[in-house]
Every structure is written in C-alpha cells, then in structure tokens.
PDB file of N, CA, C and O in Angstrom:
ATOM      1  N   MET A   1     -17.068  60.175  12.965  1.00  0.00           N
ATOM      2  CA  MET A   1     -18.220  60.842  12.398  1.00  0.00           C
ATOM      3  C   MET A   1     -17.933  61.139  10.931  1.00  0.00           C
ATOM      4  O   MET A   1     -16.796  61.434  10.563  1.00  0.00           O
ATOM      5  N   ILE A   2     -18.946  61.061  10.111  1.00  0.00           N
ATOM      6  CA  ILE A   2     -18.837  61.367   8.699  1.00  0.00           C
ATOM      7  C   ILE A   2     -18.433  62.828   8.540  1.00  0.00           C
ATOM      8  O   ILE A   2     -18.891  63.687   9.293  1.00  0.00           O
ATOM      9  N   ASP A   3     -17.575  63.109   7.559  1.00  0.00           N
ATOM     10  CA  ASP A   3     -17.182  64.482   7.278  1.00  0.00           C
ATOM     11  C   ASP A   3     -18.411  65.263   6.839  1.00  0.00           C
ATOM     12  O   ASP A   3     -19.050  64.914   5.846  1.00  0.00           O
ATOM     13  N   ARG A   4     -18.740  66.306   7.567  1.00  0.00           N
ATOM     14  CA  ARG A   4     -19.949  67.088   7.301  1.00  0.00           C
ATOM     15  C   ARG A   4     -19.582  68.545   7.056  1.00  0.00           C
ATOM     16  O   ARG A   4     -18.444  68.959   7.279  1.00  0.00           O
ATOM     17  N   ASN A   5     -20.538  69.297   6.606  1.00  0.00           N
ATOM     18  CA  ASN A   5     -20.370  70.720   6.373  1.00  0.00           C
ATOM     19  C   ASN A   5     -20.629  71.466   7.680  1.00  0.00           C
ATOM     20  O   ASN A   5     -21.753  71.895   7.939  1.00  0.00           O
ATOM     21  N   TRP A   6     -19.593  71.619   8.500  1.00  0.00           N
ATOM     22  CA  TRP A   6     -19.725  72.296   9.780  1.00  0.00           C
ATOM     23  C   TRP A   6     -19.796  73.801   9.555  1.00  0.00           C
ATOM     24  O   TRP A   6     -19.056  74.352   8.740  1.00  0.00           O
ATOM     25  N   GLN A   7     -20.690  74.461  10.283  1.00  0.00           N
ATOM     26  CA  GLN A   7     -20.838  75.910  10.193  1.00  0.00           C
ATOM     27  C   GLN A   7     -20.463  76.529  11.528  1.00  0.00           C
ATOM     28  O   GLN A   7     -20.849  76.036  12.588  1.00  0.00           O
ATOM     29  N   ARG A   8     -19.701  77.623  11.462  1.00  0.00           N
ATOM     30  CA  ARG A   8     -19.281  78.321  12.678  1.00  0.00           C
ATOM     31  C   ARG A   8     -20.261  79.416  13.041  1.00  0.00           C
ATOM     32  O   ARG A   8     -20.910  80.008  12.178  1.00  0.00           O
ATOM     33  N   SER A   9     -20.354  79.670  14.311  1.00  0.00           N
ATOM     34  CA  SER A   9     -21.183  80.760  14.797  1.00  0.00           C
ATOM     35  C   SER A   9     -20.675  82.087  14.254  1.00  0.00           C
ATOM     36  O   SER A   9     -19.466  82.297  14.160  1.00  0.00           O
ATOM     37  N   SER A  10     -21.582  82.979  13.900  1.00  0.00           N
ATOM     38  CA  SER A  10     -21.187  84.300  13.422  1.00  0.00           C
ATOM     39  C   SER A  10     -20.574  85.138  14.543  1.00  0.00           C
ATOM     40  O   SER A  10     -19.932  86.151  14.265  1.00  0.00           O
ATOM     41  N   PHE A  11     -20.755  84.740  15.790  1.00  0.00           N
ATOM     42  CA  PHE A  11     -20.185  85.452  16.925  1.00  0.00           C
ATOM     43  C   PHE A  11     -18.764  85.006  17.233  1.00  0.00           C
ATOM     44  O   PHE A  11     -18.143  85.538  18.153  1.00  0.00           O
ATOM     45  N   SER A  12     -18.241  84.052  16.492  1.00  0.00           N
ATOM     46  CA  SER A  12     -16.930  83.488  16.786  1.00  0.00           C
ATOM     47  C   SER A  12     -15.775  84.355  16.305  1.00  0.00           C
ATOM     48  O   SER A  12     -14.642  84.160  16.747  1.00  0.00           O
ATOM     49  N   GLY A  13     -16.026  85.289  15.429  1.00  0.00           N
ATOM     50  CA  GLY A  13     -14.937  86.102  14.897  1.00  0.00           C
ATOM     51  C   GLY A  13     -14.217  85.357  13.787  1.00  0.00           C
ATOM     52  O   GLY A  13     -14.621  84.261  13.399  1.00  0.00           O
ATOM     53  N   GLY A  14     -13.171  85.944  13.289  1.00  0.00           N
ATOM     54  CA  GLY A  14     -12.496  85.382  12.129  1.00  0.00           C
ATOM     55  C   GLY A  14     -11.383  84.408  12.412  1.00  0.00           C
ATOM     56  O   GLY A  14     -11.063  83.595  11.545  1.00  0.00           O
ATOM     57  N   GLY A  15     -10.781  84.447  13.570  1.00  0.00           N
ATOM     58  CA  GLY A  15      -9.603  83.607  13.769  1.00  0.00           C
ATOM     59  C   GLY A  15      -9.682  82.754  15.001  1.00  0.00           C
ATOM     60  O   GLY A  15     -10.577  82.894  15.835  1.00  0.00           O
ATOM     61  N   GLY A  16      -8.725  81.873  15.093  1.00  0.00           N
ATOM     62  CA  GLY A  16      -8.605  81.035  16.278  1.00  0.00           C
ATOM     63  C   GLY A  16      -9.580  79.878  16.302  1.00  0.00           C
ATOM     64  O   GLY A  16     -10.412  79.713  15.410  1.00  0.00           O
ATOM     65  N   ASN A  17      -9.452  79.087  17.344  1.00  0.00           N
ATOM     66  CA  ASN A  17     -10.306  77.916  17.519  1.00  0.00           C
ATOM     67  C   ASN A  17     -11.189  78.076  18.741  1.00  0.00           C
ATOM     68  O   ASN A  17     -11.249  77.182  19.586  1.00  0.00           O
ATOM     69  N   ASN A  18     -11.870  79.196  18.843  1.00  0.00           N
ATOM     70  CA  ASN A  18     -12.771  79.420  19.975  1.00  0.00           C
ATOM     71  C   ASN A  18     -14.201  79.516  19.474  1.00  0.00           C
ATOM     72  O   ASN A  18     -14.924  80.459  19.796  1.00  0.00           O
ATOM     73  N   CYS A  19     -14.596  78.542  18.693  1.00  0.00           N
ATOM     74  CA  CYS A  19     -15.876  78.620  17.998  1.00  0.00           C
ATOM     75  C   CYS A  19     -16.786  77.447  18.330  1.00  0.00           C
ATOM     76  O   CYS A  19     -16.329  76.341  18.619  1.00  0.00           O
ATOM     77  N   VAL A  20     -18.066  77.714  18.280  1.00  0.00           N
ATOM     78  CA  VAL A  20     -19.069  76.661  18.312  1.00  0.00           C
ATOM     79  C   VAL A  20     -19.438  76.386  16.864  1.00  0.00           C
ATOM     80  O   VAL A  20     -19.703  77.311  16.096  1.00  0.00           O
ATOM     81  N   GLU A  21     -19.456  75.113  16.495  1.00  0.00           N
ATOM     82  CA  GLU A  21     -19.800  74.718  15.136  1.00  0.00           C
ATOM     83  C   GLU A  21     -20.993  73.780  15.182  1.00  0.00           C
ATOM     84  O   GLU A  21     -21.170  73.043  16.151  1.00  0.00           O
ATOM     85  N   CYS A  22     -21.810  73.805  14.139  1.00  0.00           N
ATOM     86  CA  CYS A  22     -22.962  72.913  14.088  1.00  0.00           C
ATOM     87  C   CYS A  22     -23.154  72.390  12.671  1.00  0.00           C
ATOM     88  O   CYS A  22     -22.683  72.978  11.697  1.00  0.00           O
ATOM     89  N   THR A  23     -23.859  71.266  12.589  1.00  0.00           N
ATOM     90  CA  THR A  23     -24.219  70.669  11.307  1.00  0.00           C
ATOM     91  C   THR A  23     -25.471  69.826  11.492  1.00  0.00           C
ATOM     92  O   THR A  23     -25.714  69.284  12.570  1.00  0.00           O
ATOM     93  N   ALA A  24     -26.249  69.723  10.451  1.00  0.00           N
ATOM     94  CA  ALA A  24     -27.417  68.838  10.485  1.00  0.00           C
ATOM     95  C   ALA A  24     -26.941  67.405  10.323  1.00  0.00           C
ATOM     96  O   ALA A  24     -26.083  67.117   9.489  1.00  0.00           O
ATOM     97  N   THR A  25     -27.504  66.508  11.125  1.00  0.00           N
ATOM     98  CA  THR A  25     -27.127  65.095  11.038  1.00  0.00           C
ATOM     99  C   THR A  25     -28.291  64.239  10.573  1.00  0.00           C
ATOM    100  O   THR A  25     -28.162  63.019  10.463  1.00  0.00           O
ATOM    101  N   GLY A  26     -29.389  64.847  10.307  1.00  0.00           N
ATOM    102  CA  GLY A  26     -30.585  64.146   9.857  1.00  0.00           C
ATOM    103  C   GLY A  26     -31.726  65.138   9.808  1.00  0.00           C
ATOM    104  O   GLY A  26     -31.527  66.338   9.996  1.00  0.00           O
ATOM    105  N   THR A  27     -32.895  64.646   9.562  1.00  0.00           N
ATOM    106  CA  THR A  27     -34.032  65.557   9.451  1.00  0.00           C
ATOM    107  C   THR A  27     -34.453  66.130  10.791  1.00  0.00           C
ATOM    108  O   THR A  27     -35.116  67.167  10.827  1.00  0.00           O
ATOM    109  N   ALA A  28     -34.089  65.492  11.892  1.00  0.00           N
ATOM    110  CA  ALA A  28     -34.553  65.956  13.195  1.00  0.00           C
ATOM    111  C   ALA A  28     -33.435  66.193  14.196  1.00  0.00           C
ATOM    112  O   ALA A  28     -33.720  66.504  15.353  1.00  0.00           O
ATOM    113  N   THR A  29     -32.162  66.059  13.796  1.00  0.00           N
ATOM    114  CA  THR A  29     -31.073  66.216  14.752  1.00  0.00           C
ATOM    115  C   THR A  29     -29.998  67.163  14.226  1.00  0.00           C
ATOM    116  O   THR A  29     -29.819  67.354  13.023  1.00  0.00           O
ATOM    117  N   VAL A  30     -29.289  67.745  15.201  1.00  0.00           N
ATOM    118  CA  VAL A  30     -28.191  68.665  14.931  1.00  0.00           C
ATOM    119  C   VAL A  30     -27.006  68.205  15.768  1.00  0.00           C
ATOM    120  O   VAL A  30     -27.178  67.755  16.900  1.00  0.00           O
ATOM    121  N   ALA A  31     -25.795  68.319  15.207  1.00  0.00           N
ATOM    122  CA  ALA A  31     -24.576  68.008  15.957  1.00  0.00           C
ATOM    123  C   ALA A  31     -23.861  69.317  16.256  1.00  0.00           C
ATOM    124  O   ALA A  31     -23.808  70.213  15.413  1.00  0.00           O
ATOM    125  N   LEU A  32     -23.313  69.422  17.461  1.00  0.00           N
ATOM    126  CA  LEU A  32     -22.577  70.602  17.905  1.00  0.00           C
ATOM    127  C   LEU A  32     -21.204  70.176  18.382  1.00  0.00           C
ATOM    128  O   LEU A  32     -21.034  69.081  18.919  1.00  0.00           O
ATOM    129  N   ARG A  33     -20.226  71.045  18.186  1.00  0.00           N
ATOM    130  CA  ARG A  33     -18.889  70.778  18.713  1.00  0.00           C
ATOM    131  C   ARG A  33     -18.170  72.098  18.948  1.00  0.00           C
ATOM    132  O   ARG A  33     -18.538  73.133  18.393  1.00  0.00           O
ATOM    133  N   GLU A  34     -17.152  72.041  19.770  1.00  0.00           N
ATOM    134  CA  GLU A  34     -16.267  73.173  19.977  1.00  0.00           C
ATOM    135  C   GLU A  34     -15.087  72.977  19.038  1.00  0.00           C
ATOM    136  O   GLU A  34     -14.541  71.877  18.953  1.00  0.00           O
ATOM    137  N   SER A  35     -14.690  74.024  18.338  1.00  0.00           N
ATOM    138  CA  SER A  35     -13.640  73.869  17.333  1.00  0.00           C
ATOM    139  C   SER A  35     -12.312  73.428  17.930  1.00  0.00           C
ATOM    140  O   SER A  35     -11.509  72.805  17.234  1.00  0.00           O
ATOM    141  N   GLU A  36     -12.059  73.730  19.194  1.00  0.00           N
ATOM    142  CA  GLU A  36     -10.820  73.281  19.841  1.00  0.00           C
ATOM    143  C   GLU A  36     -10.804  71.776  20.080  1.00  0.00           C
ATOM    144  O   GLU A  36      -9.735  71.178  20.203  1.00  0.00           O
ATOM    145  N   VAL A  37     -11.991  71.157  20.147  1.00  0.00           N
ATOM    146  CA  VAL A  37     -12.107  69.724  20.410  1.00  0.00           C
ATOM    147  C   VAL A  37     -13.082  69.137  19.391  1.00  0.00           C
ATOM    148  O   VAL A  37     -14.200  68.771  19.753  1.00  0.00           O
ATOM    149  N   PRO A  38     -12.677  69.042  18.122  1.00  0.00           N
ATOM    150  CA  PRO A  38     -13.616  68.610  17.086  1.00  0.00           C
ATOM    151  C   PRO A  38     -14.153  67.193  17.256  1.00  0.00           C
ATOM    152  O   PRO A  38     -15.202  66.869  16.699  1.00  0.00           O
ATOM    153  N   ALA A  39     -13.466  66.348  18.004  1.00  0.00           N
ATOM    154  CA  ALA A  39     -13.961  64.985  18.216  1.00  0.00           C
ATOM    155  C   ALA A  39     -15.053  64.940  19.285  1.00  0.00           C
ATOM    156  O   ALA A  39     -15.767  63.943  19.387  1.00  0.00           O
ATOM    157  N   GLY A  40     -15.196  65.990  20.074  1.00  0.00           N
ATOM    158  CA  GLY A  40     -16.193  66.039  21.140  1.00  0.00           C
ATOM    159  C   GLY A  40     -17.526  66.550  20.626  1.00  0.00           C
ATOM    160  O   GLY A  40     -17.874  67.713  20.833  1.00  0.00           O
ATOM    161  N   VAL A  41     -18.259  65.698  19.969  1.00  0.00           N
ATOM    162  CA  VAL A  41     -19.518  66.083  19.328  1.00  0.00           C
ATOM    163  C   VAL A  41     -20.697  65.679  20.205  1.00  0.00           C
ATOM    164  O   VAL A  41     -20.731  64.576  20.750  1.00  0.00           O
ATOM    165  N   ILE A  42     -21.661  66.584  20.335  1.00  0.00           N
ATOM    166  CA  ILE A  42     -22.919  66.242  20.993  1.00  0.00           C
ATOM    167  C   ILE A  42     -24.039  66.385  19.973  1.00  0.00           C
ATOM    168  O   ILE A  42     -23.958  67.204  19.057  1.00  0.00           O
ATOM    169  N   ARG A  43     -25.068  65.593  20.138  1.00  0.00           N
ATOM    170  CA  ARG A  43     -26.214  65.641  19.224  1.00  0.00           C
ATOM    171  C   ARG A  43     -27.462  65.986  20.014  1.00  0.00           C
ATOM    172  O   ARG A  43     -27.639  65.560  21.155  1.00  0.00           O
ATOM    173  N   ALA A  44     -28.318  66.764  19.380  1.00  0.00           N
ATOM    174  CA  ALA A  44     -29.567  67.167  20.026  1.00  0.00           C
ATOM    175  C   ALA A  44     -30.669  67.207  18.988  1.00  0.00           C
ATOM    176  O   ALA A  44     -30.425  67.475  17.812  1.00  0.00           O
ATOM    177  N   GLY A  45     -31.873  66.940  19.434  1.00  0.00           N
ATOM    178  CA  GLY A  45     -33.018  67.111  18.555  1.00  0.00           C
ATOM    179  C   GLY A  45     -33.198  68.590  18.254  1.00  0.00           C
ATOM    180  O   GLY A  45     -32.872  69.439  19.084  1.00  0.00           O
ATOM    181  N   ARG A  46     -33.710  68.896  17.085  1.00  0.00           N
ATOM    182  CA  ARG A  46     -33.882  70.303  16.701  1.00  0.00           C
ATOM    183  C   ARG A  46     -34.816  71.034  17.663  1.00  0.00           C
ATOM    184  O   ARG A  46     -34.584  72.199  17.986  1.00  0.00           O
ATOM    185  N   GLY A  47     -35.860  70.364  18.118  1.00  0.00           N
ATOM    186  CA  GLY A  47     -36.784  70.998  19.059  1.00  0.00           C
ATOM    187  C   GLY A  47     -36.119  71.311  20.389  1.00  0.00           C
ATOM    188  O   GLY A  47     -36.310  72.395  20.940  1.00  0.00           O
ATOM    189  N   ALA A  48     -35.337  70.369  20.908  1.00  0.00           N
ATOM    190  CA  ALA A  48     -34.649  70.580  22.178  1.00  0.00           C
ATOM    191  C   ALA A  48     -33.614  71.690  22.059  1.00  0.00           C
ATOM    192  O   ALA A  48     -33.491  72.525  22.955  1.00  0.00           O
ATOM    193  N   LEU A  49     -32.878  71.703  20.968  1.00  0.00           N
ATOM    194  CA  LEU A  49     -31.884  72.746  20.757  1.00  0.00           C
ATOM    195  C   LEU A  49     -32.564  74.106  20.607  1.00  0.00           C
ATOM    196  O   LEU A  49     -32.086  75.102  21.148  1.00  0.00           O
ATOM    197  N   GLY A  50     -33.665  74.148  19.883  1.00  0.00           N
ATOM    198  CA  GLY A  50     -34.412  75.390  19.726  1.00  0.00           C
ATOM    199  C   GLY A  50     -34.919  75.929  21.059  1.00  0.00           C
ATOM    200  O   GLY A  50     -34.868  77.134  21.305  1.00  0.00           O
ATOM    201  N   ALA A  51     -35.405  75.040  21.915  1.00  0.00           N
ATOM    202  CA  ALA A  51     -35.887  75.445  23.237  1.00  0.00           C
ATOM    203  C   ALA A  51     -34.734  75.974  24.091  1.00  0.00           C
ATOM    204  O   ALA A  51     -34.903  76.960  24.809  1.00  0.00           O
ATOM    205  N   LEU A  52     -33.566  75.333  24.022  1.00  0.00           N
ATOM    206  CA  LEU A  52     -32.397  75.805  24.763  1.00  0.00           C
ATOM    207  C   LEU A  52     -31.999  77.199  24.289  1.00  0.00           C
ATOM    208  O   LEU A  52     -31.784  78.095  25.106  1.00  0.00           O
ATOM    209  N   LEU A  53     -31.901  77.388  22.976  1.00  0.00           N
ATOM    210  CA  LEU A  53     -31.509  78.692  22.445  1.00  0.00           C
ATOM    211  C   LEU A  53     -32.528  79.772  22.791  1.00  0.00           C
ATOM    212  O   LEU A  53     -32.150  80.902  23.101  1.00  0.00           O
ATOM    213  N   ALA A  54     -33.810  79.436  22.741  1.00  0.00           N
ATOM    214  CA  ALA A  54     -34.852  80.405  23.118  1.00  0.00           C
ATOM    215  C   ALA A  54     -34.708  80.798  24.587  1.00  0.00           C
ATOM    216  O   ALA A  54     -34.869  81.968  24.935  1.00  0.00           O
ATOM    217  N   GLY A  55     -34.409  79.833  25.443  1.00  0.00           N
ATOM    218  CA  GLY A  55     -34.205  80.118  26.861  1.00  0.00           C
ATOM    219  C   GLY A  55     -32.995  81.003  27.102  1.00  0.00           C
ATOM    220  O   GLY A  55     -33.032  81.889  27.955  1.00  0.00           O
ATOM    221  N   ILE A  56     -31.919  80.769  26.354  1.00  0.00           N
ATOM    222  CA  ILE A  56     -30.720  81.609  26.481  1.00  0.00           C
ATOM    223  C   ILE A  56     -31.037  83.032  26.034  1.00  0.00           C
ATOM    224  O   ILE A  56     -30.699  83.991  26.728  1.00  0.00           O
ATOM    225  N   LYS A  57     -31.681  83.172  24.886  1.00  0.00           N
ATOM    226  CA  LYS A  57     -32.016  84.505  24.361  1.00  0.00           C
ATOM    227  C   LYS A  57     -32.941  85.266  25.287  1.00  0.00           C
ATOM    228  O   LYS A  57     -32.845  86.489  25.388  1.00  0.00           O
ATOM    229  N   ALA A  58     -33.839  84.563  25.969  1.00  0.00           N
ATOM    230  CA  ALA A  58     -34.792  85.198  26.872  1.00  0.00           C
ATOM    231  C   ALA A  58     -34.209  85.444  28.264  1.00  0.00           C
ATOM    232  O   ALA A  58     -34.863  86.049  29.114  1.00  0.00           O
ATOM    233  N   GLY A  59     -32.988  84.979  28.497  1.00  0.00           N
ATOM    234  CA  GLY A  59     -32.354  85.175  29.792  1.00  0.00           C
ATOM    235  C   GLY A  59     -32.767  84.180  30.848  1.00  0.00           C
ATOM    236  O   GLY A  59     -32.453  84.361  32.024  1.00  0.00           O
ATOM    237  N   ARG A  60     -33.474  83.118  30.449  1.00  0.00           N
ATOM    238  CA  ARG A  60     -33.909  82.098  31.404  1.00  0.00           C
ATOM    239  C   ARG A  60     -32.832  81.047  31.648  1.00  0.00           C
ATOM    240  O   ARG A  60     -32.899  80.316  32.636  1.00  0.00           O
ATOM    241  N   VAL A  61     -31.837  80.962  30.760  1.00  0.00           N
ATOM    242  CA  VAL A  61     -30.752  79.987  30.872  1.00  0.00           C
ATOM    243  C   VAL A  61     -29.451  80.740  30.679  1.00  0.00           C
ATOM    244  O   VAL A  61     -29.325  81.540  29.752  1.00  0.00           O
ATOM    245  N   GLY A  62     -28.484  80.492  31.549  1.00  0.00           N
ATOM    246  CA  GLY A  62     -27.193  81.157  31.436  1.00  0.00           C
ATOM    247  C   GLY A  62     -26.083  80.275  31.983  1.00  0.00           C
ATOM    248  O   GLY A  62     -26.324  79.134  32.376  1.00  0.00           O
ATOM    249  N   PRO A  63     -24.869  80.804  32.007  1.00  0.00           N
ATOM    250  CA  PRO A  63     -23.718  80.009  32.458  1.00  0.00           C
ATOM    251  C   PRO A  63     -23.882  79.452  33.866  1.00  0.00           C
ATOM    252  O   PRO A  63     -23.355  78.382  34.172  1.00  0.00           O
ATOM    253  N   HIS A  64     -24.607  80.162  34.727  1.00  0.00           N
ATOM    254  CA  HIS A  64     -24.802  79.703  36.103  1.00  0.00           C
ATOM    255  C   HIS A  64     -25.642  78.428  36.176  1.00  0.00           C
ATOM    256  O   HIS A  64     -25.681  77.772  37.217  1.00  0.00           O
ATOM    257  N   ASP A  65     -26.317  78.072  35.073  1.00  0.00           N
ATOM    258  CA  ASP A  65     -27.151  76.885  35.063  1.00  0.00           C
ATOM    259  C   ASP A  65     -26.383  75.602  34.718  1.00  0.00           C
ATOM    260  O   ASP A  65     -26.950  74.510  34.741  1.00  0.00           O
ATOM    261  N   PHE A  66     -25.103  75.742  34.402  1.00  0.00           N
ATOM    262  CA  PHE A  66     -24.311  74.605  33.966  1.00  0.00           C
ATOM    263  C   PHE A  66     -23.101  74.418  34.875  1.00  0.00           C
ATOM    264  O   PHE A  66     -22.371  75.368  35.158  1.00  0.00           O
ATOM    265  N   ALA A  67     -22.900  73.201  35.323  1.00  0.00           N
ATOM    266  CA  ALA A  67     -21.706  72.884  36.099  1.00  0.00           C
ATOM    267  C   ALA A  67     -20.537  72.735  35.139  1.00  0.00           C
ATOM    268  O   ALA A  67     -20.697  72.211  34.037  1.00  0.00           O
ATOM    269  N   THR A  68     -19.377  73.187  35.549  1.00  0.00           N
ATOM    270  CA  THR A  68     -18.205  73.074  34.691  1.00  0.00           C
ATOM    271  C   THR A  68     -16.958  72.883  35.537  1.00  0.00           C
ATOM    272  O   THR A  68     -16.898  73.330  36.682  1.00  0.00           O
ATOM    273  N   ASP A  69     -15.982  72.226  34.975  1.00  0.00           N
ATOM    274  CA  ASP A  69     -14.721  72.050  35.687  1.00  0.00           C
ATOM    275  C   ASP A  69     -13.707  73.118  35.260  1.00  0.00           C
ATOM    276  O   ASP A  69     -12.544  73.051  35.658  1.00  0.00           O
ATOM    277  N   ARG A  70     -14.124  74.091  34.464  1.00  0.00           N
ATOM    278  CA  ARG A  70     -13.220  75.135  33.992  1.00  0.00           C
ATOM    279  C   ARG A  70     -13.219  76.363  34.885  1.00  0.00           C
ATOM    280  O   ARG A  70     -12.409  77.267  34.684  1.00  0.00           O
ATOM    281  N   ASP A  71     -14.111  76.414  35.871  1.00  0.00           N
ATOM    282  CA  ASP A  71     -14.208  77.606  36.742  1.00  0.00           C
ATOM    283  C   ASP A  71     -13.015  77.707  37.671  1.00  0.00           C
ATOM    284  O   ASP A  71     -12.930  78.642  38.468  1.00  0.00           O
TER     285      ASP A  71
END
C-alpha cells in the first residue's frame, strides 16, 4: 500500500500499538488497520463505514455481533 497519512483514534491513548488507524484512499473510500498489524488493511466505502459507526454509537452494533478467534 502507498505510504499514507494514517490517523489514530483519539481513544487510543498515547502509547503502545493498541490503536485503530484510518486514512482516506480516494474520494469515496477509507482504509482501516490495527496498529499492531499495519499490513492488515481493510477498505470500506465512506457510506458503509458511516452506517457502521452510527450503529455502534446507537448501541445497535457491538462486539457480540462479530465472530472472533480471540475469545
């Protein structure tokens, strides 16, 4: 991936690699990654990402909605 201006979440705190980072990849897409795994980038349309974030903020989407192998 092209070197981009990645921005960290303000909720990540000041240290460590436990952060969500994002960058614009075009006029309609955003790339997201976890700072511990910078090569693991996912891309989403701005509308889809906005809908996901709105659902999280409203309490309609939470950790129980996602399968994970870390449990």
